C-alpha positions as CSV (number, residue, x, y, z in Angstrom):
1,M,28.7,-7.4,-31.2
2,L,26.9,-6.0,-28.2
3,R,24.3,-3.2,-28.7
4,R,24.1,-3.9,-32.5
5,P,21.9,-6.4,-34.2
6,S,23.7,-8.7,-36.5
7,A,21.4,-8.7,-39.5
8,A,19.2,-6.2,-41.3
9,L,15.4,-6.7,-41.7
10,V,14.6,-8.9,-44.7
11,A,11.3,-10.4,-43.7
12,A,8.2,-9.8,-45.7
13,T,5.5,-7.4,-44.4
14,A,2.1,-8.9,-43.8
15,V,-0.7,-6.6,-44.8
16,V,-4.3,-7.1,-43.8
17,L,-6.9,-5.0,-45.6
18,L,-10.5,-5.3,-44.5
19,S,-13.4,-4.0,-46.6
20,A,-16.6,-3.0,-45.0
21,C,-19.2,-5.8,-45.2
22,T,-22.7,-4.4,-44.9
23,A,-25.8,-6.4,-45.9
24,Q,-27.4,-5.1,-49.0
25,Q,-31.2,-4.3,-48.7
26,P,-33.5,-4.6,-51.6
27,G,-33.8,-1.2,-53.4
28,P,-35.3,0.3,-56.5
29,Q,-34.5,-1.2,-59.8
30,S,-33.8,0.5,-63.1
31,T,-36.1,0.0,-66.0
32,D,-33.8,-2.7,-67.3
33,G,-34.0,-4.7,-64.0
34,T,-30.5,-3.9,-62.7
35,R,-29.8,-2.3,-59.3
36,P,-28.3,1.2,-59.2
37,T,-24.8,1.6,-57.8
38,D,-24.7,2.9,-54.1
39,S,-22.0,5.7,-54.2
40,A,-22.2,6.0,-50.3
41,T,-20.7,2.6,-49.6
42,E,-18.2,3.0,-46.8
43,A,-14.5,1.9,-47.2
44,T,-12.6,0.7,-44.2
45,A,-9.1,2.1,-43.8
46,A,-6.2,-0.2,-44.1
47,A,-4.7,-1.5,-40.8
48,P,-1.3,0.0,-39.9
49,V,1.7,-2.1,-40.7
50,V,4.1,-2.7,-37.9
51,E,7.7,-3.8,-38.7
52,V,10.6,-5.0,-36.6
53,V,13.5,-2.8,-37.6
54,D,17.2,-2.9,-37.4
55,P,18.1,-0.5,-34.5
56,D,21.4,0.2,-36.2
57,E,19.5,1.9,-39.0
58,V,17.1,3.9,-36.7
59,D,18.0,7.2,-35.0
60,A,16.5,7.3,-31.5
61,G,15.3,10.9,-32.0
62,D,14.0,10.6,-35.6
63,Q,13.1,7.1,-36.4
64,K,12.1,6.3,-40.0
65,T,10.1,3.6,-41.6
66,P,12.6,1.5,-43.7
67,A,12.8,2.7,-47.3
68,D,12.6,-0.8,-48.8
69,D,9.1,-1.9,-47.9
70,P,8.9,-5.7,-48.5
71,S,5.1,-5.6,-48.6
72,S,5.5,-4.4,-52.3
73,E,7.2,-7.5,-53.4
74,E,5.4,-9.8,-55.8
75,G,4.1,-13.1,-54.4
76,S,4.0,-12.0,-50.8
77,E,1.0,-13.5,-49.1
78,P,-1.1,-11.7,-46.5
79,G,0.1,-12.7,-43.1
80,S,3.2,-14.4,-44.3
81,G,6.8,-13.6,-43.1
82,G,10.3,-15.0,-43.4
83,G,11.1,-18.1,-41.5
84,G,13.6,-18.2,-38.7
85,A,14.4,-19.7,-35.4
86,E,14.7,-16.5,-33.4
87,A,11.2,-15.1,-33.6
88,S,7.6,-15.8,-34.5
89,A,5.4,-13.7,-36.8
90,P,3.3,-11.0,-35.1
91,E,-0.2,-12.0,-34.3
92,Q,-3.5,-10.1,-34.6
93,T,-5.5,-9.8,-31.5
94,E,-9.3,-9.8,-31.2
95,P,-10.5,-6.3,-32.1
96,G,-12.3,-4.3,-29.5
97,P,-15.3,-1.9,-30.1
98,S,-13.0,0.8,-31.4
99,A,-10.6,-1.6,-33.2
100,P,-12.2,-3.1,-36.3
101,S,-9.1,-5.1,-37.1
102,G,-5.7,-6.2,-35.8
103,A,-2.7,-4.4,-37.2
104,A,-0.5,-6.2,-39.7
105,G,3.1,-6.7,-38.9
106,T,6.5,-8.0,-39.8
107,D,8.2,-10.7,-37.8
108,A,11.8,-10.6,-36.6
109,A,12.9,-14.0,-37.9
110,D,15.7,-12.6,-40.0
111,I,17.3,-10.6,-37.2
112,E,19.6,-12.5,-34.9
113,F,19.2,-10.6,-31.6
114,A,22.4,-10.5,-29.5
115,P,22.8,-9.4,-25.8
116,G,22.9,-5.7,-25.5
117,D,21.0,-5.0,-28.8
118,T,18.2,-2.5,-28.8
119,F,14.7,-3.7,-30.0
120,A,12.9,-1.3,-32.3
121,L,9.7,-1.1,-34.3
122,A,8.3,1.1,-37.1
123,V,4.7,1.6,-38.3
124,T,3.3,2.7,-41.7
125,G,-0.3,3.8,-42.1
126,G,-0.7,4.9,-38.6
127,E,1.1,6.0,-35.4
128,F,2.1,4.2,-32.2
129,A,-0.2,4.7,-29.3
130,S,1.8,2.5,-26.9
131,V,4.3,-0.3,-27.0
132,E,5.5,-2.7,-24.3
133,L,8.5,-5.0,-24.4
134,L,8.4,-7.8,-21.8
135,D,11.0,-10.2,-20.6
136,A,9.0,-13.4,-20.8
137,D,11.4,-15.3,-18.5
138,H,11.2,-12.8,-15.6
139,S,7.8,-11.4,-14.7
140,A,9.3,-9.1,-12.0
141,V,11.2,-7.1,-14.7
142,P,9.1,-4.0,-15.4
143,A,7.8,-3.7,-19.0
144,D,10.0,-1.5,-21.1
145,P,7.7,1.3,-22.5
146,G,10.4,2.6,-24.7
147,T,10.4,5.9,-26.6
148,V,8.1,6.9,-29.5
149,S,9.6,9.2,-32.1
150,E,8.2,12.7,-32.6
151,D,6.2,11.8,-35.7
152,G,4.7,8.7,-33.9
153,T,6.0,6.2,-36.5
154,G,9.0,4.8,-34.7
155,W,9.5,3.2,-31.3
156,Q,12.7,2.1,-29.6
157,A,13.2,0.2,-26.3
158,R,15.1,2.0,-23.5
159,A,17.1,-0.9,-22.3
160,G,19.4,-3.3,-24.1
161,L,18.5,-7.0,-24.4
162,A,19.6,-9.7,-22.0
163,G,21.3,-12.8,-23.5
164,G,19.7,-16.2,-23.8
165,A,16.3,-14.6,-23.2
166,S,12.7,-14.8,-24.6
167,Y,10.8,-11.5,-25.2
168,E,7.3,-10.6,-26.0
169,W,6.1,-7.3,-27.4
170,R,2.7,-5.7,-27.8
171,A,2.1,-2.6,-30.0
172,V,-1.1,-0.5,-30.1
173,T,-1.3,1.7,-33.2
174,T,-3.9,4.2,-34.3
175,A,-5.0,4.3,-38.0
176,A,-5.8,7.4,-40.0
177,D,-9.5,6.9,-39.2
178,G,-8.8,6.9,-35.5
179,S,-9.3,3.1,-35.0
180,E,-6.9,1.3,-32.7
181,H,-5.1,-1.9,-33.7
182,T,-2.9,-4.3,-31.7
183,T,0.0,-6.3,-32.9
184,T,2.1,-8.8,-30.8
185,G,5.2,-10.7,-31.4
186,T,8.0,-12.8,-29.8
187,F,11.7,-13.2,-30.3
188,E,14.7,-14.7,-28.5
189,T,18.3,-13.5,-28.0
190,S,21.5,-15.5,-28.4
191,A,23.6,-16.6,-25.5
192,P,26.4,-14.1,-24.5
193,A,30.1,-14.6,-24.9
194,G,32.8,-13.6,-22.5
195,S,33.2,-14.0,-18.8
196,T,30.6,-14.2,-16.0
197,V,30.5,-11.8,-13.1
198,R,28.8,-12.8,-9.9
199,A,26.9,-10.5,-7.6
200,R,26.6,-10.9,-3.8
201,S,24.4,-9.3,-1.2
202,V,25.6,-8.1,2.3
203,I,22.1,-9.0,3.7
204,A,21.3,-12.7,3.6
205,D,18.0,-14.5,3.1
206,D,15.8,-14.4,6.2
207,D,18.0,-11.8,8.0
208,T,16.3,-9.4,10.3
209,V,17.8,-5.9,9.9
210,G,17.3,-2.4,11.2
211,V,15.3,0.4,9.7
212,G,18.4,2.1,8.2
213,A,19.8,-1.0,6.5
214,P,20.8,-0.4,2.9
215,I,20.6,-3.2,0.3
216,I,24.2,-3.6,-0.8
217,I,25.0,-5.6,-3.9
218,N,28.7,-6.1,-4.6
219,F,29.8,-7.3,-8.0
220,G,32.8,-9.6,-8.6
221,G,34.0,-7.3,-11.4
222,S,33.2,-4.0,-13.1
223,V,29.9,-3.0,-14.6
224,D,30.8,-0.4,-17.2
225,E,28.9,2.9,-17.0
226,E,27.2,2.5,-20.4
227,F,25.6,-0.8,-19.3
228,R,24.5,0.3,-15.8
229,D,21.1,1.6,-16.9
230,D,20.3,-1.8,-18.5
231,V,21.3,-3.6,-15.3
232,E,19.4,-1.3,-12.9
233,Q,16.1,-1.2,-14.8
234,R,15.8,-5.0,-14.2
235,L,16.1,-4.8,-10.4
236,S,13.0,-4.6,-8.2
237,V,12.2,-4.2,-4.5
238,A,8.8,-5.0,-3.1
239,V,7.8,-4.2,0.5
240,T,4.8,-5.8,2.4
241,D,3.5,-5.5,5.9
242,E,3.2,-8.3,8.5
243,D,0.0,-9.4,6.8
244,G,1.5,-9.6,3.4
245,E,-0.2,-6.4,2.2
246,P,1.9,-4.1,-0.1
247,R,3.5,-1.1,1.5
248,E,4.4,2.0,-0.5
249,V,8.0,2.8,0.2
250,D,9.8,5.5,-1.8
251,G,13.3,4.2,-2.5
252,G,16.0,4.0,-5.2
253,W,19.2,2.4,-6.4
254,A,22.5,4.2,-6.5
255,W,25.8,3.3,-8.1
256,L,28.6,4.1,-5.6
257,P,32.3,4.4,-6.6
258,N,34.0,1.2,-7.5
259,I,36.3,-0.4,-4.9
260,D,39.4,-2.1,-6.2
261,G,37.8,-2.3,-9.7
262,H,34.6,-3.9,-8.4
263,S,31.3,-2.2,-8.9
264,R,28.5,-1.9,-6.3
265,I,25.0,-0.8,-6.3
266,H,23.0,0.1,-3.1
267,Y,19.3,0.6,-2.4
268,R,17.9,2.8,0.4
269,P,14.5,4.3,1.0
270,A,14.0,8.0,1.1
271,E,13.3,7.7,4.8
272,F,13.9,4.8,7.1
273,W,12.2,1.5,6.3
274,P,8.8,1.0,8.1
275,A,9.3,-1.3,11.0
276,H,8.1,-4.9,10.8
277,S,8.1,-5.1,7.0
278,Q,9.0,-7.9,4.6
279,V,11.3,-7.0,1.7
280,A,11.6,-9.0,-1.5
281,V,14.4,-8.1,-3.9
282,D,14.6,-9.6,-7.4
283,L,17.9,-9.3,-9.4
284,P,17.5,-11.2,-12.7
285,L,21.1,-10.6,-13.9
286,E,21.9,-13.9,-15.6
287,D,23.4,-13.2,-19.1
288,V,22.8,-9.4,-18.8
289,P,25.7,-7.6,-20.3
290,F,28.0,-5.8,-17.8
291,S,30.5,-4.7,-20.4
292,E,31.7,-5.7,-24.0
293,S,33.3,-8.8,-22.5
294,A,31.4,-9.7,-19.4
295,H,27.9,-10.5,-18.3
296,G,25.9,-11.5,-15.2
297,G,26.4,-15.0,-13.8
298,K,23.2,-16.0,-12.0
299,D,19.8,-14.6,-11.2
300,M,19.4,-13.6,-7.5
301,T,16.5,-13.2,-5.1
302,L,16.7,-11.9,-1.6
303,D,14.0,-12.0,1.1
304,F,14.6,-10.4,4.5
305,E,12.7,-8.6,7.3
306,I,12.8,-5.2,8.8
307,G,12.7,-5.5,12.6
308,R,11.7,-3.0,15.3
309,E,12.7,0.6,14.9
310,Q,15.7,1.3,17.1
311,I,17.5,4.6,16.7
312,T,20.6,5.7,18.7
313,V,21.8,9.3,19.2
314,A,25.2,10.0,20.7
315,D,25.7,13.7,21.7
316,A,29.3,14.9,22.0
317,K,28.1,18.0,23.9
318,T,26.0,16.4,26.5
319,H,28.2,13.3,26.7
320,R,25.2,10.9,26.6
321,M,24.0,8.2,24.3
322,T,20.2,7.5,24.1
323,V,18.4,4.6,22.5
324,T,14.8,4.9,21.3
325,R,12.9,1.7,20.4
326,N,9.6,2.0,18.6
327,G,9.3,5.6,19.8
328,E,10.1,4.8,23.4
329,E,13.4,5.7,25.1
330,V,14.9,2.5,26.5
331,M,18.5,3.6,27.2
332,D,20.1,6.8,28.4
333,F,23.8,6.2,29.1
334,P,26.7,8.5,30.0
335,A,29.3,8.2,27.2
336,S,32.6,9.6,26.1
337,L,33.1,10.4,22.4
338,G,36.1,11.5,20.4
339,A,38.6,13.9,22.0
340,P,39.2,17.3,20.3
341,R,42.2,16.0,18.5
342,S,40.4,12.8,17.3
343,P,36.7,13.8,17.2
344,S,33.8,11.6,16.4
345,Y,32.0,12.4,13.2
346,N,28.6,14.1,13.1
347,G,26.0,12.4,10.9
348,M,24.0,9.3,10.4
349,H,25.8,6.0,10.8
350,I,24.4,2.5,10.9
351,V,25.3,-0.6,12.8
352,M,27.5,-2.6,10.3
353,S,28.7,-5.5,12.4
354,K,29.5,-6.5,16.0
355,A,32.0,-8.7,17.9
356,E,32.0,-9.9,21.4
357,S,35.8,-9.4,21.5
358,Y,37.8,-7.2,19.2
359,T,41.2,-5.6,19.0
360,M,41.3,-1.9,18.2
361,T,44.4,-0.9,16.3
362,S,45.6,2.4,14.9
363,E,48.8,3.3,13.1
364,Q,47.9,7.0,13.4
365,W,47.7,6.9,17.2
366,G,50.0,4.0,17.8
367,Y,47.8,1.6,19.8
368,S,46.5,-2.0,19.8
369,T,43.8,-2.4,22.4
370,P,41.5,-5.4,23.0
371,V,37.9,-4.5,23.8
372,T,34.6,-6.2,24.4
373,H,31.1,-5.6,23.1
374,A,32.3,-3.8,20.0
375,V,29.6,-2.5,17.6
376,R,31.0,-1.1,14.3
377,I,29.0,1.9,13.1
378,H,31.3,3.0,10.3
379,N,34.2,1.6,8.4
380,N,36.3,4.7,9.2
381,G,37.1,3.1,12.6
382,E,34.1,4.3,14.7
383,F,32.7,1.8,17.1
384,I,30.5,1.8,20.2
385,H,32.3,-0.4,22.7
386,A,33.1,-1.1,26.3
387,A,35.9,1.2,27.7
388,P,36.2,0.6,31.4
389,W,39.4,2.8,31.5
390,S,37.3,5.9,30.6
391,V,34.4,5.4,33.0
392,G,35.5,8.4,35.0
393,S,35.1,10.6,32.0
394,Q,31.9,9.1,30.6
395,G,29.1,11.6,30.9
396,S,31.5,14.6,31.4
397,A,34.3,14.6,28.9
398,N,35.3,13.3,25.4
399,V,38.6,11.4,25.6
400,S,38.4,8.6,23.0
401,H,40.1,8.3,19.6
402,G,36.7,8.7,17.9
403,C,34.7,5.8,19.3
404,I,31.7,6.0,21.6
405,N,32.9,4.7,25.0
406,L,30.5,3.0,27.5
407,S,31.0,1.1,30.7
408,T,31.2,-2.7,30.2
409,E,27.7,-3.3,31.6
410,R,26.1,-0.6,29.4
411,A,28.0,-1.6,26.4
412,S,26.8,-5.2,26.9
413,E,23.2,-4.1,27.1
414,Y,23.5,-2.1,23.9
415,Y,25.5,-4.8,22.1
416,D,22.7,-7.3,22.8
417,S,20.1,-5.0,21.3
418,A,21.9,-3.9,18.1
419,I,21.3,-5.4,14.7
420,Y,22.7,-4.6,11.3
421,G,21.2,-1.4,9.9
422,D,20.2,0.2,13.2
423,P,20.7,4.0,12.7
424,V,23.2,5.7,15.0
425,E,23.4,9.5,14.8
426,V,26.3,11.4,16.2
427,T,25.7,15.1,17.0
428,G,27.5,18.0,18.7
429,S,31.0,17.2,17.3
430,S,33.3,19.5,15.4
431,V,33.5,17.5,12.2
432,D,31.0,15.9,9.8
433,L,30.8,12.7,7.9
434,T,31.2,13.1,4.2
435,V,30.4,10.7,1.3
436,D,34.1,10.0,1.1
437,S,34.4,9.0,4.8
438,G,33.9,5.4,4.2
439,E,32.4,2.7,1.9
440,V,28.9,2.8,3.6
441,A,27.8,6.4,3.5
442,D,24.3,5.9,2.3
443,W,22.6,8.2,4.8
444,V,25.2,10.9,4.4
445,Y,23.6,11.7,1.0
446,T,20.5,13.8,0.9
447,W,17.6,12.0,-0.9
448,E,18.1,14.4,-3.9
449,E,21.8,13.6,-4.1
450,W,21.1,9.9,-3.8
451,Q,18.6,9.9,-6.7
452,E,21.2,11.5,-8.9
453,L,23.4,8.4,-8.5
454,S,20.9,6.2,-10.3
455,A,21.9,5.2,-13.8
456,L,18.3,6.0,-14.8
457,A,18.4,9.6,-13.5
458,D,17.3,12.0,-16.2
């Protein structure tokens, strides 16, 4: 069953006790020839004992060490643990200067980990200093630092486990004498049951896109809300410059409303992408639970390029459209925007697609008109396109049904320059875009509003 381990901890605890070994120097003898006892001999504290615990028995806010400590059982050997195919026994690492020993631990061999389960640890004889849980199959997945309980003796991972996966964990504990100890372990999860759900990207590998292009991932089904944090924390975006050097770009994922029962997650930077960047996206979603009955189909990667910076501004008051490329104005065209009864929408749009020939249709206004050089900037019906019939009004009046009208020659010039993701801002109109205006409203949200749409938002 998802999010619950299928068996309780039974494995024996391995305990390592190290005594101080100091060389004895010759000392005074008693009159009968025996040496006196040295009462100042130091005793080394026992190493903390780390156990893999059943997360179903551990409260996230107040984790407890299991009451039945298997280390007290007769016949248990130091370093031994129960056998099993799912995990290996924790290993001691080489101690550092402040770590006289490795911590003892319990393996997870008696727990069958299922997709969606939560991995948890407990320690006796010390406290957790830090813990990391790593997906051994996907190096790009960030380490899960988990959460340590208030008393320091419990730790629980933040994300549920993927199916059919191998994991590694590393726990650093602090003993009562202040010494640090490291315990490591590995385990595997069972394959998931249920149906697979594929994910698709709007951007394709090797595409060159504009500086406002969002990364749009559409799922072939629903990702239930309670599973979205586990999905999102596995996703990563890396940006490099033309020389392959890393670029720091503040960005984030957001879950937007489902469309026809299909979930979608978008990524955008806080500000536009830096021009001439390389973007690498890693989406290791295979066998990751999406719901109680569905999971990810295949892992995905995506590599694309951010091209030159081209930003268009269409002003309904001045009746002009300007295009700036890499900071230099390259076009300044007379234009006609939406008429008062059918205004264009203020706000940041992006180039979504374009077609050399396109037929504009509207049930509301009762027309079907073929046009050329059509550049879609929103899926509410707004385009930049050639409109030879309104040339007389372009530059002086707004007469369209919401589109930005240009002459055929000017529309052709703009069409040739436009690529997916180029920002197009409309100003001076009487109405504004809202987040409900269309399916791609990424730049309508403020950065603060966008961050709140993350499943990982606090």
